[in-house]
Each structure stands twice: as C-alpha cells, then as structure tokens.
C-alpha positions as CSV (number, residue, x, y, z in Angstrom):
1,I,100.8,-123.6,124.6
2,T,103.2,-124.5,127.4
3,L,101.5,-125.6,130.6
4,P,102.9,-124.7,134.1
5,D,104.3,-128.2,134.6
6,G,106.3,-128.0,131.4
7,A,103.9,-130.1,129.3
8,V,103.0,-128.8,125.9
9,K,99.6,-128.6,124.4
10,H,98.4,-128.0,120.8
11,V,94.8,-127.2,120.0
12,P,92.9,-126.5,116.7
13,Q,93.5,-128.3,113.5
14,W,91.8,-127.3,110.2
15,T,91.1,-130.2,107.8
16,G,89.2,-130.0,104.5
17,G,87.3,-126.9,105.5
18,Y,86.0,-128.4,108.8
19,V,87.2,-127.6,112.3
20,F,87.9,-130.6,114.4
21,E,88.9,-129.6,117.9
22,N,91.9,-131.7,118.6
23,E,94.2,-131.4,121.6
24,Q,97.4,-133.2,122.5
25,I,99.2,-132.8,125.8
26,T,102.6,-134.4,126.0
27,R,104.8,-134.8,129.0
28,A,108.3,-136.3,128.5
29,P,111.4,-136.6,130.6
30,Y,114.5,-134.9,129.1
31,S,118.1,-134.3,129.9
32,V,120.5,-131.6,128.8
33,A,124.2,-131.8,128.8
34,Y,126.5,-128.8,129.3
35,T,129.7,-128.9,127.4
36,L,133.1,-127.2,127.6
37,D,135.2,-127.2,124.4
38,L,138.7,-127.6,125.7
39,R,140.0,-127.4,122.1
40,Q,139.5,-123.7,122.4
41,L,142.2,-123.4,125.1
42,K,145.3,-121.7,123.7
43,P,148.7,-121.4,125.5
44,A,147.8,-117.9,126.7
45,A,144.9,-119.5,128.7
46,W,147.4,-121.1,131.1
47,R,149.5,-119.2,133.6
48,W,151.9,-120.7,136.1
49,N,153.3,-118.8,139.1
50,G,156.2,-120.8,140.4
51,E,156.5,-118.7,143.6
52,T,153.0,-119.4,144.8
53,K,152.7,-122.7,143.0
54,T,149.4,-121.5,141.3
55,M,148.1,-122.5,137.9
56,T,145.5,-120.2,136.5
57,V,143.4,-121.4,133.6
58,D,141.0,-119.2,131.6
59,L,138.2,-121.4,130.2
60,P,135.9,-120.9,127.3
61,E,132.2,-120.5,128.0
62,V,130.1,-123.5,129.0
63,T,127.5,-124.3,126.3
64,V,124.2,-126.1,126.3
65,A,124.0,-129.2,124.1
66,A,120.8,-130.3,122.3
67,P,118.3,-131.7,124.8
68,A,117.7,-135.5,124.8
69,I,113.9,-136.0,125.1
70,D,112.9,-139.5,126.0
71,M,109.8,-139.9,123.9
72,A,109.7,-143.6,124.8
73,K,108.7,-142.6,128.3
74,A,106.4,-139.7,127.1
75,Q,102.9,-139.4,128.4
76,V,100.6,-138.3,125.6
77,S,96.9,-137.5,125.9
78,Q,94.9,-136.6,122.9
79,T,91.2,-135.6,122.6
80,G,89.0,-135.0,119.6
81,M,86.4,-136.9,117.7
82,F,88.7,-137.5,114.8
83,I,92.5,-137.1,114.4
84,S,93.7,-137.8,111.0
85,R,97.1,-139.4,110.4
86,T,98.4,-136.1,109.0
87,G,96.9,-134.2,111.9
88,G,98.4,-136.6,114.4
89,Q,101.8,-136.3,112.8
90,A,101.6,-132.5,112.9
91,L,100.6,-132.7,116.6
92,Q,103.6,-134.9,117.4
93,R,106.0,-132.7,115.5
94,Q,104.7,-129.5,117.2
95,A,104.9,-131.2,120.6
96,A,108.5,-132.3,120.0
97,E,109.4,-128.8,118.9
98,R,107.8,-127.3,121.9
99,L,109.3,-129.8,124.3
100,T,112.8,-129.1,122.8
101,A,112.2,-125.3,123.2
102,R,111.1,-125.8,126.8
103,A,114.1,-128.0,127.6
104,Y,116.5,-125.3,126.2
105,E,114.6,-122.6,128.1
106,E,115.0,-124.5,131.4
107,A,118.7,-125.3,130.7
108,R,119.5,-121.7,130.0
109,K,118.1,-120.4,133.2
110,P,120.8,-118.5,135.1
111,E,120.7,-120.9,138.1
112,N,121.2,-123.9,135.9
113,L,124.0,-122.3,133.9
114,A,125.7,-121.3,137.2
115,K,125.6,-124.9,138.4
116,A,127.1,-126.1,135.1
117,R,129.9,-123.4,135.3
118,E,130.7,-124.5,138.9
119,A,130.8,-128.2,137.9
120,A,133.1,-127.3,134.9
121,R,135.4,-125.3,137.2
122,G,135.7,-128.2,139.7
123,V,136.4,-130.8,137.0
124,V,139.0,-128.7,135.2
125,A,140.7,-127.8,138.5
126,D,141.0,-131.5,139.5
127,F,142.1,-132.4,136.0
128,V,144.9,-129.8,136.1
129,R,145.9,-130.3,139.7
130,A,146.5,-134.1,139.4
131,P,149.6,-134.0,137.0
132,L,151.1,-131.0,138.8
133,Q,151.0,-132.9,142.1
134,A,152.1,-136.1,140.5
135,A,155.2,-134.3,139.2
136,N,156.4,-133.8,142.8
137,N,155.4,-130.1,142.7
138,G,154.0,-130.3,146.2
139,D,150.8,-128.6,147.1
140,V,149.5,-126.6,144.2
141,T,146.6,-124.2,143.8
142,V,144.5,-124.2,140.6
143,T,142.4,-121.2,139.8
144,V,139.9,-121.6,137.0
145,R,138.2,-118.6,135.5
146,L,135.3,-118.5,133.1
147,P,134.4,-115.6,130.7
148,G,132.9,-112.6,132.5
149,E,134.7,-113.2,135.8
150,A,136.9,-110.5,137.2
151,K,140.6,-110.9,137.3
152,P,142.1,-111.3,140.8
153,A,142.8,-108.0,142.6
154,N,146.5,-108.7,142.7
155,M,146.7,-109.0,138.9
156,A,147.4,-105.6,137.4
157,Q,144.9,-104.8,134.6
158,D,147.5,-103.1,132.4
159,Q,150.4,-105.6,133.0
160,W,151.3,-108.0,130.2
161,D,151.3,-111.7,131.0
162,V,154.8,-112.5,132.1
163,S,154.2,-116.0,133.3
164,R,156.0,-118.9,131.9
165,S,154.7,-121.1,129.1
166,I,153.6,-124.7,129.6
167,E,156.7,-125.9,128.0
168,Q,158.9,-123.9,130.4
169,V,156.9,-125.2,133.4
170,Y,157.3,-128.8,132.1
171,R,161.0,-128.4,131.7
172,D,161.4,-127.2,135.3
173,F,159.7,-130.3,136.8
174,P,162.1,-132.7,138.5
175,G,163.2,-135.5,136.2
176,N,162.6,-133.5,133.0
177,D,166.2,-132.5,132.3
C-alpha cells in the first residue's frame, strides 16, 4: 500500500498457519538522476549554418536512472505482537521494492521529465557554445532539440540535410589551416 505522503506500508504476514498482523511503514529520502547518453550522438545530429552562425543539435532522449534511496535516513515504524526475522526481512524487502517503484513513478511524471529535458537542453547548449565562441566565431546561436519536438518552420520537411559536417566546420575556423 502506498500512502498519500509516499510512504509504503505492508500488512499481513502468514507464519506457520497463524496470522500475525504485522505492519511496517517506511519513509525514506531518495534522489533520482536523469541522464543523457551523448555517445548516441552521430555526425548527422549536428548541423552548422555558417550564414546565421547557428549550430543545431538533435539529442537522444533523457532517461531516468535508478533511484538512490537513503535507507540510513529512513524512518521505519513496525507494529505487531511478533515479527519473525524472516517476516522482518520480507517486510524490508517489500518496502524497498515499493519505495523504488514510488521513486520511479515520481521521476517519470511529465512535469519532472520536462524539467530534466530543459536542464539537459541548457547544459548541452552551453557545452556546444563555448568552443564555438572560443574559436573566434563571434556570437553564435545553439539550438538543441530533443525527440518529439517539431523542426523549425524554416526547415523544409522534405529537404535533405545539406549542412556542413563537423570536420568542415572545424577546418573553416581561423587558425585551422
């Protein structure tokens, strides 16, 4: 059972033919990391427009990493006349499984995924912009797109990508003769 505040609760336990009403409520802080696998970026994901000084990058999807549940700071409340060692271990295992499921559920909420996507967009834009500006390319614009986002209106849907490769862009920077 998941309680409204995110705590998890497990009730009956059957042992040796007798019913002992045991209950455990566990509350634990957790954190969830969102990751972006940049190894998935292929050369086609990068497009440079020299006229407008715009770099467009198509990123892979942001993914949710396994939650880190801090059981050292967990608050556990158990009730019952008798909780066997096996029963206690089962309660702990089930609580950990439910806490993990609850953390994943929270992390996958659309509003949290949207925040993670925006954070990824900002980090990648800064990461790409810095070397372009350091190469005396002036003021550059970096557009970062994630899966499911529409292409800009000025990009024809049926036009093949005719932008230059990263190697061509690098050769064109001053001092790379």
